[in-house]
ROLO-392237 format. One record per residue: x, y, z of N, C-alpha, C in turn; residue in one letter. Coordinates in pm, whole numbers, padded with zeros to 5 digits, always signed. Layout:
# residues N
XYZXYZXYZA/...
//
This chain:
# residues 134
-11523-13473+00508-11657-13429+00490-11698-13343+00610M/-11762-13233+00583-11806-13141+00687-11943-13181+00738H/-11956-13168+00868-12088-13190+00925-12170-13064+00907K/-12290-13081+00867-12379-12967+00853-12451-12949+00985I/-12434-12830+01038-12496-12800+01166-12636-12746+01140R/-12730-12803+01211-12867-12759+01193-12912-12678+01313T/-12988-12577+01285-13043-12494+01390-13194-12514+01392F/-13245-12547+01507-13389-12563+01521-13450-12429+01556N/-13549-12390+01481-13623-12269+01510-13762-12311+01553R/-13799-12267+01672-13928-12305+01727-14022-12185+01721Y/-14145-12212+01689-14243-12103+01683-14274-12054+01823S/-14324-11932+01830-14362-11874+01958-14472-11955+02024Q/-14565-12004+01945-14675-12085+01998-14623-12215+02058A/-14525-12278+01993-14467-12402+02043-14396-12377+02177F/-14318-12270+02182-14246-12236+02305-14345-12211+02419K/-14451-12136+02388-14550-12103+02489-14620-12228+02541Q/-14649-12321+02450-14716-12446+02488-14630-12526+02586R/-14501-12536+02556-14411-12613+02643-14396-12543+02778I/-14379-12413+02777-14366-12338+02902-14493-12353+02986V/-14608-12347+02923-14734-12365+02996-14745-12504+03057N/-14704-12607+02981-14710-12743+03035-14617-12759+03155E/-14504-12695+03150-14410-12702+03263-14466-12624+03382I/-14519-12504+03356-14573-12423+03464-14695-12487+03530E/-14773-12559+03452-14892-12625+03506-14859-12757+03575N/-14734-12798+03570-14692-12919+03638-14716-13046+03559G/-14753-13035+03434-14775-13154+03352-14643-13221+03315K/-14539-13139+03297-14408-13191+03261-14300-13117+03340L/-14190-13187+03361-14073-13120+03415-13992-13071+03295S/-13890-12992+03320-13808-12941+03211-13741-13057+03137I/-13685-13151+03212-13618-13264+03147-13717-13353+03071S/-13837-13371+03123-13939-13451+03052-13979-13383+02922E/-13994-13251+02925-14030-13178+02804-13919-13187+02700A/-13794-13178+02743-13681-13192+02649-13684-13327+02580R/-13709-13432+02657-13712-13566+02598-13834-13586+02509K/-13949-13544+02556-14074-13566+02482-14074-13493+02348L/-14026-13370+02348-14030-13291+02225-13896-13290+02151Y/-13801-13370+02199-13670-13385+02136-13603-13248+02115D/-13589-13176+02225-13528-13043+02222-13385-13056+02273I/-13287-13036+02184-13148-13043+02228-13109-12918+02307P/-13000-12925+02375-12953-12810+02450-13007-12810+02591G/-12919-12798+02685-12959-12806+02824-13033-12685+02876G/-13015-12570+02813-13075-12449+02867-13181-12387+02777E/-13213-12452+02669-13310-12396+02574-13443-12366+02642T/-13498-12463+02712-13628-12443+02776-13617-12344+02891I/-13506-12347+02962-13488-12250+03071-13486-12107+03017Q/-13427-12087+02902-13427-11955+02839-13569-11916+02802I/-13646-12010+02749-13786-11981+02716-13864-11941+02841W/-13840-12013+02951-13910-11981+03076-13874-11840+03122I/-13747-11804+03109-13706-11668+03148-13775-11563+03063K/-13785-11591+02932-13841-11491+02842-13994-11492+02841K/-14054-11610+02846-14198-11622+02827-14271-11647+02958I/-14216-11738+03037-14290-11786+03153-14258-11713+03281G/-14279-11783+03384-14259-11729+03518-14123-11775+03568K/-14051-11686+03628-13917-11717+03675-13915-11807+03798L/-14027-11825+03861-14030-11903+03984-13999-12051+03961H/-13998-12096+03837-13973-12237+03811-13824-12269+03797L/-13743-12168+03779-13600-12192+03767-13541-12216+03905L/-13427-12283+03908-13363-12313+04036-13323-12184+04105N/-13355-12175+04230-13319-12061+04314-13269-12114+04446K/-13187-12034+04510-13144-12067+04644-13247-12008+04740V/-13305-12094+04818-13407-12051+04913-13355-12083+05052V/-13354-11982+05136-13310-12004+05273-13433-12022+05359R/-13438-12135+05424-13551-12166+05511-13501-12155+05654I/-13572-12076+05731-13532-12060+05871-13655-12059+05959E/-13631-12093+06081-13738-12095+06180-13771-11951+06219M/-13892-11930+06269-13935-11796+06308-13843-11738+06415K/-13803-11821+06510-13716-11770+06615-13578-11732+06561D/-13535-11795+06450-13409-11756+06388-13420-11616+06328E/-13532-11588+06262-13553-11455+06206-13557-11352+06317K/-13628-11385+06426-13636-11293+06539-13498-11270+06599D/-13419-11376+06608-13285-11365+06664-13198-11275+06577K/-13209-11290+06444-13132-11206+06353-13171-11060+06370I/-13301-11034+06376-13348-10896+06396-13299-10840+06528K/-13303-10921+06632-13258-10878+06765-13108-10846+06762E/-13030-10932+06698-12886-10908+06688-12855-10782+06608L/-12929-10759+06502-12911-10637+06423-12946-10514+06506E/-13054-10522+06584-13093-10411+06671-12984-10384+06775R/-12930-10490+06835-12824-10475+06934-12699-10414+06871Q/-12668-10455+06750-12551-10401+06681-12568-10250+06659R/-12688-10209+06615-12713-10066+06595-12699-09989+06726R/-12753-10045+06835-12743-09979+06966-12598-09967+07009E/-12521-10073+06989-12380-10069+07028-12301-09970+06944L/-12332-09962+06814-12265-09864+06729-12298-09723+06775E/-12422-09701+06812-12463-09569+06860-12392-09537+06991S/-12387-09633+07082-12319-09611+07211-12170-09584+07190A/-12111-09655+07096-11969-09634+07066-11946-09493+07012L/-12033-09449+06923-12021-09314+06867-12035-09210+06978A/-12130-09230+07068-12149-09137+07180-12026-09136+07271Q/-11967-09253+07293-11848-09261+07377-11731-09187+07311A/-11718-09201+07179-11612-09128+07109-11633-08977+07121H/-11757-08933+07107-11785-08790+07121-11753-08741+07261L/-11786-08823+07360-11759-08786+07500-11608-08776+07523K/-11533-08869+07469-11386-08866+07483-11329-08740+07419I/-11378-08709+07299-11329-08589+07229-11362-08465+07311I/-11483-08461+07365-11524-08346+07447-11435-08333+07571T/-11412-08445+07639-11329-08442+07760-11185-08403+07727L/-11131-08457+07618-10994-08422+07579-10983-08273+07546E/-11085-08221+07478-11085-08077+07445-11094-07994+07572S/-11177-08036+07666-11192-07964+07792-11060-07964+07869T/-10996-08078+07874-10867-08088+07944-10764-07997+07878I/-10763-07994+07746-10667-07910+07674-10691-07763+07706K/-10818-07720+07705-10851-07581+07737-10812-07549+07880V/-10840-07638+07974-10804-07614+08114-10653-07603+08131L/-10580-07689+08062-10434-07684+08073-10380-07556+08012E/-10444-07507+07905-10401-07381+07844-10427-07264+07938E/-10531-07278+08023-10562-07174+08121-10477-07187+08246D/-10387-07283+08250-10295-07298+08362-10346-07387+08472G/-10456-07456+08451-10508-07545+08553-10446-07682+08531I/-10378-07730+08635-10317-07864+08625-10418-07966+08675T/-10420-08075+08608-10519-08177+08641-10450-08304+08689L/-10510-08360+08790-10468-08491+08835-10578-08587+08796K/-10544-08711+08790-10641-08810+08747-10770-08804+08829K/-10759-08790+08959-10876-08793+09046-10951-08661+09048N/-10887-08553+09007-10951-08422+09019-11013-08373+08889T/-11005-08450+08784-11060-08407+08655-11209-08381+08667V/-11281-08471+08728-11426-08455+08741-11457-08336+08830I/-11381-08319+08938-11403-08204+09026-11379-08074+08952E/-11274-08069+08870-11243-07948+08794-11352-07919+08693S/-11403-08022+08629-11511-08003+08533-11635-07949+08602L/-11663-08000+08722-11779-07952+08797-11761-07805+08836N/-11639-07768+08880-11610-07629+08916-11625-07539+08794K/-11575-07586+08681-11585-07508+08558-11731-07487+08520L/-11809-07590+08535-11952-07580+08504-12020-07479+08596S/-11986-07482+08726-12044-07387+08821-12001-07245+08788K/-11874-07229+08748-11823-07097+08712-11897-07043+08590T/-11918-07130+08493-11992-07089+08372-12134-07049+08409E/-12197-07123+08498-12335-07091+08542-12336-06955+08611D/-12233-06927+08695-12225-06801+08766-12209-06684+08669T/-12121-06705+08568-12099-06600+08469-12227-06575+08391V/-12298-06676+08355-12423-06659+08282-12526-06586+08368K/-12530-06621+08495-12627-06556+08586-12595-06408+08605A/-12464-06375+08612-12421-06236+08633-12442-06151+08509N/-12440-06214+08393-12454-06135+08269-12599-06111+08233T/-12692-06170+08303-12835-06153+08274-12887-06024+08329K/
//
């Protein structure tokens, strides 16, 4: 013998009434299921999603102290500053490597200790050339 499966169809007014009772705090979802003999674990939750307010469904809420939020913001700010400093350092390295390459192509040999001196001389030479061309 086959079991006849029955489908319960609820009117919109009935659904709204139950959702309102849950939202107003008169009943919990499980109490409403038992009181109105509503099968299915998610039937009322679906009604709440469609008709009611979503704030009644289970959500993950992270509770933190004010100083924790401030600490997170501070750490994010520090991370941005460090990323910026790292980018600037990379640009400086690229600039210095390019300068060294150009100097070596011009026949200037560089020693570790004289790189800064050579860069300063080059800068002074460039300033002199600019002054003479004016």
